[in-house]
C-alpha positions in Angstrom: 87.9 98.5 80.3 88.6 95.6 78.0 89.1 92.0 79.1 92.5 90.8 80.0 94.6 88.1 78.3 92.7 84.8 78.0 93.4 81.4 76.7 91.2 78.6 75.4 91.6 76.9 78.8 90.1 79.9 80.7 86.9 79.4 82.6 84.0 81.3 81.1 82.2 83.8 83.4 78.7 85.1 82.8 77.8 88.3 84.7 74.1 88.9 85.3 73.5 92.6 85.9 75.7 95.5 84.6 75.0 98.3 87.0 77.6 99.5 89.5 78.3 96.1 91.0 78.6 94.2 87.7 80.3 96.9 85.7 82.7 98.5 88.2 83.5 95.6 90.5 82.9 92.1 89.2 83.7 92.5 85.5 87.1 94.2 85.9 88.1 91.8 88.7 87.1 88.8 86.6 88.8 90.2 83.4 92.2 90.6 85.2 92.2 87.2 87.0 94.4 84.7 85.2 92.3 81.7 84.1 89.0 83.6 84.0 87.3 85.3 81.1 84.2 87.4 80.9 82.2 85.6 78.2 78.7 86.7 78.7 77.0 89.9 80.2 73.3 90.0 80.8 71.5 93.3 81.0 68.2 94.5 79.5 69.2 98.2 79.6 70.3 99.4 76.0 72.8 101.9 77.3 74.4 99.3 79.6 74.5 96.8 76.7 76.4 99.4 74.7 78.8 100.0 77.6 79.3 96.2 78.1 80.2 95.8 74.4 82.7 98.6 74.6 84.2 97.4 77.9 84.4 93.7 76.9 84.3 93.3 73.1 85.0 89.6 73.3 81.9 88.9 75.4 78.4 88.3 74.1 75.7 90.6 75.5 72.3 89.1 76.3 69.1 90.8 77.2 67.8 88.4 79.8 68.8 85.5 82.1 66.4 83.3 80.1 68.7 83.9 77.1 71.6 82.7 79.1 69.9 79.5 80.3 68.7 78.7 76.8 72.0 79.3 75.0 75.4 77.5 75.0 78.0 80.1 75.6 80.7 78.1 77.3 80.1 79.7 80.7 81.3 77.8 83.8 80.6 80.5 86.4 77.6 82.8 86.9 78.0 86.0 88.8 74.7 87.3 90.1 75.1 91.1 90.3 71.5 92.2 90.3 69.2 93.7 93.0 69.2 91.7 96.2 65.5 90.6 95.8 66.4 88.7 92.6 69.4 86.8 94.0 67.6 83.7 95.2 65.8 82.9 91.9 68.9 83.6 89.7 71.4 81.8 91.9 69.1 78.7 92.3 68.5 78.5 88.5 72.3 78.8 87.8 72.9 76.0 90.3 70.3 73.8 88.7 72.0 74.5 85.3 75.2 73.0 86.8 77.2 76.2 87.0 79.3 77.5 89.8 77.8 80.6 91.3 79.0 83.9 92.8 76.4 86.1 94.4 76.9 89.8 95.1 76.4 90.4 98.8 74.1 89.9 100.6 73.2 86.3 99.5 69.5 87.1 100.0 67.3 89.6 102.0 66.8 87.1 104.8 68.5 84.1 106.3 65.6 81.9 105.4 65.9 82.7 101.7 69.6 82.3 101.9 69.4 78.9 103.5 67.4 77.5 100.6 70.2 78.6 98.2 72.9 77.1 100.4 71.1 73.8 100.8 70.6 73.5 97.1 74.3 74.1 96.4 75.2 71.5 99.1 72.7 69.0 97.7 74.2 69.4 94.2 77.8 69.6 95.5 78.1 72.8 93.6 80.4 75.7 94.1 78.6 78.7 95.7 80.4 81.8 97.1 79.3 85.3 98.1 81.2 88.5 97.3 82.1 89.6 100.8 85.0 91.5 99.2 85.7 93.7 102.2 87.5 90.8 103.9 90.3 92.1 101.6 90.1 95.8 102.5 93.4 97.4 103.4 92.3 98.3 107.0 91.0 94.8 107.7 94.1 93.1 106.4 96.3 95.5 108.4 94.3 94.9 111.6 94.7 91.1 111.1 98.4 91.6 110.9 98.5 93.7 114.0 96.4 91.3 116.0 98.7 88.5 114.9 101.6 90.4 116.2 99.9 90.9 119.6 100.4 94.7 119.4 97.0 95.4 121.0 97.1 92.8 123.8 93.6 91.5 124.6 91.0 93.1 122.4 88.1 94.6 124.5 86.1 96.4 121.9 86.0 96.6 118.1 84.4 99.6 116.5 83.7 99.6 112.8 81.9 102.2 110.7 80.6 102.7 107.1 79.2 106.2 107.6 78.3 108.6 104.8 76.6 112.0 104.5 73.8 111.8 101.9 70.9 113.7 103.5 68.8 113.5 100.3 68.0 110.0 99.0 68.9 109.3 95.4 65.7 109.2 93.3 65.2 105.7 91.7 68.0 104.0 93.7 66.6 100.6 94.5 68.8 100.2 97.6 67.3 103.3 99.1 63.7 102.9 97.8 63.2 99.2 98.4 61.9 97.6 101.6 64.2 95.4 103.6 62.2 92.3 102.4 63.3 93.2 98.9 66.9 93.9 99.8 66.8 97.6 100.4 68.5 99.6 103.2 72.0 100.1 104.6 71.7 97.1 107.0 71.9 94.7 104.1 74.1 96.9 101.9 76.8 97.9 104.4 75.8 96.1 107.7 76.5 92.7 106.1 80.1 93.7 105.6 80.5 95.0 109.1 79.0 91.8 110.6 81.0 89.6 108.4 84.3 91.3 109.2 83.5 91.2 113.0 82.7 87.5 112.8 85.9 86.7 110.9 88.0 88.5 113.5 86.3 87.5 116.7 84.2 84.4 116.1 80.5 83.5 116.5 78.0 86.0 117.9 76.2 85.1 121.1 73.9 88.2 121.5 72.8 91.1 119.4 71.4 94.6 120.1 70.2 96.7 117.2 68.8 100.1 116.2 67.5 100.4 112.7 65.9 103.6 111.4 64.7 105.0 108.1 65.3 108.7 108.6 64.7 109.7 105.0 61.8 107.3 104.3 62.2 104.3 102.1 64.9 101.8 103.2 66.7 102.0 106.5 69.5 104.5 106.4 70.8 104.7 109.9 71.9 101.6 111.8 73.7 100.8 115.0 74.6 97.2 116.1 76.2 95.9 119.2 77.4 92.3 119.2 78.8 90.1 121.9 81.0 87.4 120.6 81.4 84.0 122.3 85.1 84.9 122.6 84.1 87.8 124.9 84.9 90.6 122.5 82.3 93.2 121.9 81.7 94.8 118.5 80.0 98.1 118.0 79.1 98.7 114.4 77.6 101.7 112.5 76.1 101.9 109.0 74.6 105.3 108.0 73.8 107.4 105.0 72.9 110.4 107.2 76.0 110.9 109.3 77.0 114.6 109.0 80.3 113.9 110.9 81.5 110.4 110.1 83.5 108.7 112.8 86.8 106.8 112.2 86.5 103.8 109.9 88.0 101.5 112.7 88.8 102.0 116.4 90.0 98.8 118.1 90.6 99.0 121.8 93.0 96.5 123.5 94.6 96.1 126.9 98.0 97.2 125.4 96.9 99.9 123.0 94.5 100.9 120.2 94.4 100.8 116.5 92.6 103.7 114.7 92.0 104.1 111.0 90.2 107.2 109.8 89.7 106.5 106.1 87.8 103.9 104.0 89.8 101.5 101.9 90.4 103.1 98.5 89.7 100.1 96.1 86.2 101.1 95.2 87.3 104.7 94.4 90.1 103.3 92.2 87.8 101.0 90.3 85.3 103.8 89.8 88.2 105.8 88.4 89.0 103.0 85.9 92.2 101.7 87.5 93.0 98.1 86.6 92.9 95.7 89.6 96.2 94.1 88.4 98.0 97.4 88.4 101.0 97.1 90.8 99.8 100.2 92.7 96.2 99.0 93.0 95.1 98.8 96.6 98.1 100.7 98.0 97.2 103.3 100.6 99.2 106.5 100.7 101.0 107.2 104.0 98.6 110.0 104.9 95.8 107.4 105.0 97.6 104.8 107.2 96.1 103.8 110.5 97.8 104.5 113.8 98.8 102.5 116.9 97.7 104.7 119.8 98.7 104.7 123.5 96.9 107.6 125.1 98.2 110.8 123.6 100.9 109.1 121.6 100.2 107.7 118.1 102.5 105.9 115.6 101.6 105.4 111.9 101.3 101.8 110.8 102.1 100.8 107.2 99.0 99.6 105.6 98.6 96.2 103.9 97.6 96.6 100.2 93.9 96.0 99.6 93.4 92.9 97.6 89.8 92.5 96.2 91.3 90.6 93.3 92.1 87.7 95.7 88.5 86.8 95.8 88.5 85.8 92.1 92.0 84.3 92.3 90.6 82.1 95.1 87.5 81.2 93.1 89.6 80.2 90.1 91.7 77.9 92.3 88.6 76.4 93.9 87.4 75.6 90.4 90.7 74.1 89.1 92.5 72.8 92.2 89.6 72.0 94.6 90.7 74.5 97.2 88.1 76.1 99.5 86.0 78.9 98.0 87.1 82.4 99.0 83.9 83.0 101.0 82.0 80.0 102.3 78.2 80.2 101.6 77.5 79.1 105.2 79.5 82.1 106.5 77.2 84.4 104.4 74.2 82.6 105.8 75.4 83.1 109.4 76.0 86.8 108.8 72.4 87.1 107.6 71.2 85.3 110.7 72.9 88.0 112.7 71.2 90.7 110.6 67.8 89.0 111.1 68.5 89.2 114.9 69.4 92.9 114.5 66.0 93.6 113.0 64.2 91.6 115.7 66.2 93.4 118.4 65.2 96.8 116.9 61.6 95.8 116.7 61.4 94.4 120.2 63.9 96.9 121.7 65.7 94.1 123.4 68.8 92.0 123.3 68.5 88.9 121.2 70.5 85.8 121.9 71.7 83.9 118.8 73.3 80.6 117.8 75.1 79.7 114.6 73.2 77.9 111.8 73.5 74.1 111.7 
C-alpha cells in the first residue's frame, strides 16, 4: 500500500517496527490521514525493509532506532510498534528527542514501567498517546449509541470476549513465547483492550478478580477477569487463544433488555486483506454481522455503527495542529495497566483485589 496524498505542511511520522502492527495497522492508517505522512520506517529485517520500500516509496527505511535519533528526517511523530518489552526505552528516547509519541498497546508490560513514561511526557509537556484502537470498534461504538438511547435500561452486567481457537502455539511468536514481564501473553495483548473498553463505558474499577493461565506453556493464553466498577456495574471479561467454542463478542444485560454481538469487528481483517482505511466501505459491517437487542426469546437486529480506527490518527493530527486532547490519554493507558497488575495479583493470591485509580 502506498502513502496517500501529502503536502509540504504534513507532519512527518516515523514508524519503529514493521511487523504486523507497524505494517498492517499503523502505516496504512497514518498514510491515509490528511496532514500526516509516513516519512521514516525503522526495521532491521531485510525482507521487511524491502516490503516497506514497496509499500511506502517516499519514506526512508532505516535499520535501527539509533539511525533515527542520529539523522534529521523531518519526523514530528514517532510510532513505537515493536515488541512490548522495548516500548519504554524507545518511547522515552523519542520524548527526550522532542517528538510526539504514539505507543502500540500496551504502553508497557507493567504499570510501574508505564508510569515512568507518562511522567516523562508530562514533565516535558509532550504529546504521548497509546493505540487503544478498539475504542473505535463497530460493536463498541454501537453499544455506546444504544446506551445513550437508554435502550437497555440500567446495565447490570457487561460481558466482553476476545476468544480464539489456536490449540498449538505459533513457533517464534514473541507474544506467545515471552514472559509477562517482557510483554507476552493474552492478558497484555487482548486483556488491555477489554479493560480499557470496560473502563471507558462504566468508569473506574473498585475491585478485581482474575484467573490467568498458560495452558500451552510460554505466555498466558487463557484469562478471565471480573471487575466491579465504582458505578456498580460488573464487567466479566475473557481473553483466550484456546477456546474451542468462542462465546459472543459482547453480551450486555440491562434491566430493560440485552445487547448481543456475535462477531468481532472486521477492521483488522480488512486491513490484512489490503483494504484502504479511507475507502467509504471500510469499517462497515454487513447486516448478517449486526448485533441484536434481545428481550427473552425475541431479538431485533440493530444497525451497526461503522468501525473507525482511522479516527485515532485523525485525532492525533488535530492534537498536534489544533491543541485538542489526544485520542487516548496516556493516564488512561496507565490506569488500564494498573487493573491488569491487579488481575495478576488476584490470580496469584486467589483473592479479590481492591484498587484505586492512579494519582
